[in-house]
C-alpha positions in Angstrom: 5.5 17.7 -0.5 4.7 15.4 -3.4 6.9 12.5 -2.3 6.5 8.8 -2.9 6.5 6.2 -0.2 7.5 2.6 -1.2 6.6 -0.1 1.3 7.7 -3.7 0.5 8.0 -7.2 2.0 11.6 -8.0 2.8 10.8 -11.6 3.7 10.0 -12.7 0.2 12.9 -13.0 -2.3 10.8 -12.0 -5.3 9.5 -8.8 -3.7 12.9 -7.9 -2.3 14.6 -8.4 -5.7 12.0 -6.4 -7.4 12.1 -3.6 -4.8 15.9 -3.0 -4.9 15.8 -2.2 -8.7 12.4 -0.5 -8.9 13.5 3.0 -7.8 16.6 5.1 -7.2 17.2 5.9 -3.6 16.5 9.6 -4.0 13.2 9.0 -5.8 11.3 7.5 -2.9 11.2 7.0 0.9 11.6 3.2 1.6 10.1 1.0 4.3 11.1 -2.6 4.0 9.4 -4.9 6.5 8.9 -8.6 7.2 6.4 -8.2 10.0 4.1 -5.8 11.9 6.9 -4.5 14.2 9.1 -3.4 11.4 6.2 -1.9 9.5 4.9 0.1 12.5 8.5 1.2 13.4 9.0 2.5 9.9 5.8 4.4 9.9 6.3 5.8 13.4 9.7 7.2 12.3 8.1 9.0 9.4 5.4 10.5 11.7 8.2 11.7 14.1 10.0 13.3 11.2 6.8 14.9 10.0 7.3 13.5 6.5 4.4 13.8 4.1 3.5 11.8 0.9 1.0 11.9 -1.9 1.7 8.6 -3.5 2.2 5.1 -1.9 3.2 1.8 -3.5 2.8 -1.3 -1.4 4.5 -4.3 -2.9 3.7 -7.6 -1.1 2.1 -10.9 -1.8 -1.6 -10.9 -1.1 -4.9 -12.7 -0.9 -8.4 -11.2 -1.0 -8.4 -8.4 1.6 -4.9 -9.1 3.0 -1.3 -8.0 2.6 1.5 -10.5 3.4 4.7 -9.3 5.1 6.5 -12.6 5.7 4.3 -14.6 8.0 2.4 -11.5 9.1 -1.0 -10.9 7.5 -2.4 -7.4 7.4 -6.2 -7.4 7.3 -8.7 -4.6 7.4 -9.5 -5.1 11.1 -5.8 -5.0 12.0 -5.5 -1.6 10.1 -8.4 -0.3 12.2 -7.1 -1.7 15.5 -3.3 -1.2 15.2 -2.7 1.5 12.6 -5.6 4.0 12.9 -4.8 5.1 16.5 -1.1 5.9 15.6 -1.6 9.2 13.6 -0.4 7.8 10.3 -3.0 10.0 8.6 -0.6 12.9 9.3 1.7 11.4 6.7 -1.0 12.1 4.0 -2.3 15.7 4.5 -3.3 16.1 0.8 -5.2 13.9 -1.6 -3.1 10.7 -1.7 -3.0 7.6 -4.0 -2.3 4.2 -2.6 -1.5 1.3 -4.9 -1.4 -2.3 -3.7 0.5 -4.5 -6.0 -0.2 -7.9 -4.4 -2.2 -10.7 -5.9 -6.0 -10.5 -5.3 -5.8 -7.9 -2.5 -8.9 -6.1 -4.0 -10.9 -9.2 -4.7 -14.5 -9.6 -3.4 -16.0 -8.3 -0.2 -12.8 -8.8 1.7 -11.0 -6.5 -0.8 -13.7 -3.9 -0.3 -13.3 -4.1 3.4 -9.5 -3.7 3.1 -9.7 -0.7 0.8 -12.3 0.9 3.0 -10.1 0.5 6.1 -7.2 2.1 4.1 -9.4 5.1 3.4 -10.6 5.4 7.0 -7.1 5.0 8.4 -4.9 7.1 6.1 -7.2 9.6 4.3 -8.5 11.5 7.3 -7.0 14.8 6.2 -7.0 15.2 2.5 -8.9 12.2 1.1 -7.5 9.8 -1.4 -7.7 6.9 -3.7 -6.9 3.3 -2.8 -6.4 0.7 -5.6 -5.8 -3.0 -5.5 -5.9 -5.9 -8.0 -8.6 -8.6 -8.1 -6.3 -11.1 -9.8 -2.9 -12.8 -9.5 0.2 -11.0 -10.6 3.3 -12.3 -12.2 6.9 -11.0 -11.9 9.0 -11.0 -15.1 12.3 -9.8 -13.7 14.0 -6.9 -15.4 12.8 -5.9 -18.9 14.3 -3.2 -21.1 12.5 0.2 -20.7 10.2 -1.2 -18.1 12.4 -2.5 -15.3 11.1 -5.1 -12.8 7.4 -5.0 -12.1 4.4 -7.2 -11.3 2.0 -7.7 -14.3 -1.7 -8.5 -13.8 -2.8 -10.0 -17.1 -6.4 -10.7 -15.9 -8.9 -9.3 -13.4 -9.5 -5.6 -12.6 -7.8 -2.9 -10.7 -10.4 -2.0 -8.1 -10.2 1.6 -6.9 -12.1 3.4 -4.1 -12.0 7.2 -3.9 -12.5 8.8 -0.5 -13.4 12.3 0.6 -11.3 14.1 3.2 -11.9 13.3 6.8 -11.7 9.5 6.1 -15.2 9.5 4.7 -16.7 6.5 3.1 -15.9 5.7 -0.5 -17.3 8.3 -2.9 -16.7 6.2 -5.9 -15.7 2.6 -6.6 -14.5 1.5 -10.0 
């Protein structure tokens, strides 16, 4: 279907302010969440509607290997325990790109574990690519021709590419 899914943290003012000006409502499907219950409910609704996506932007704060939705921390082991059994892979039947905008999410071994859990949880059908930054990001409000985005001036964008069937990473760069 070629649609974008935009998942963001509603508990944080910076993320919320950035989210509401980032896309027009017809450009993306939105899930705003400040905890696990809201995130699971939003994803469950999409599965029931049989929605499909090939691009996902997740805008939250982060630390190495973790996304932050308010006071809720989403780690690799939580993805495997709470998300993998819920058929969310059906949302991504073709090769899909996930981009995690949060600070340091891709850093170190914890970042590797998180990106691997993303691949194993969501890329079971068509494979995909999961990318996360190894550095802090900075929000600069609204800029002409750019809009409101997080900028990562240092570090690297770590990317893992997965084969269909949730296989292990084929390539890491």
